[in-house]
N, C-alpha and C positions, 0 to 999 in steps of 0.2 A: 502494500501501499504507498504511496508515495504523500508525504505530508507537505502539504500545503502552508506555506503563512500570509496572512492576509497583513499588510499594514496598512492599521485604519490610519483615515486621512487628518491630514493637520489642519489644514483649515475644515470646519464642519459647517453645512448648511447654513445657510442666512435663515433666522429665525427672528421672525416681529412680533409686536406686541400685540396682543387684542386692539388697543386702540387705535395702531394704526393701519391693523388689516379690517378693520370693520369698517372705514369709512372706502377702502381699495372696493370690499364689496358690495357698498353702498347699502348699510345694515348699519343698528345701532351695535356698540359692542357687547351690549346686554343678551340680543339675540345669538350673538355665538359660543358665550357663556349658556345660555341655558339649553342650545342645540347641544353641545357636549357633555354636559348636566344630566339630562335625558335621554341620552342616543348612544355615549360616547365617543362625539363625533358631531363636526358641523361640516354638513356635507360631504362627506368620505375624509375629511382631513383632521387628523388626531394630532392634537398638541402634544407638547415637552409641559409636565409642569411643573414648575419651579417648589420648593423646599417652602416659600413664603406666599403659594397658590395661584400664583399668576399665572396664563398661561402664555407660550410664546410659539407660534406658527408658524410652519416653515413657507417665506417666500415667497420660493418656487411655483407650490402646489395654487397663495394665492393669485399667484400671475398667470395659473393656466387654467383658473377658475373666470377669473376675468376676461381672460382669450377669448372665452369660449370650449376649452378643451375639460378631459374629465380630470378630476384631481386625480 
């Protein structure tokens, strides 16, 4: 069996706060928070939850949604 080692990216994917993501999607920040709380995602986007409770969303996924692609 061949062992392959993957090196984690030195630059993580860009993350944006709920307050920045919501206007890009033309919704209120609370809409995104409520969707995540109720369903575990908002429009198939799952944020990273910080220890202080804030949510960080993948900027590329938000951009894909605003351009009409599937997240």
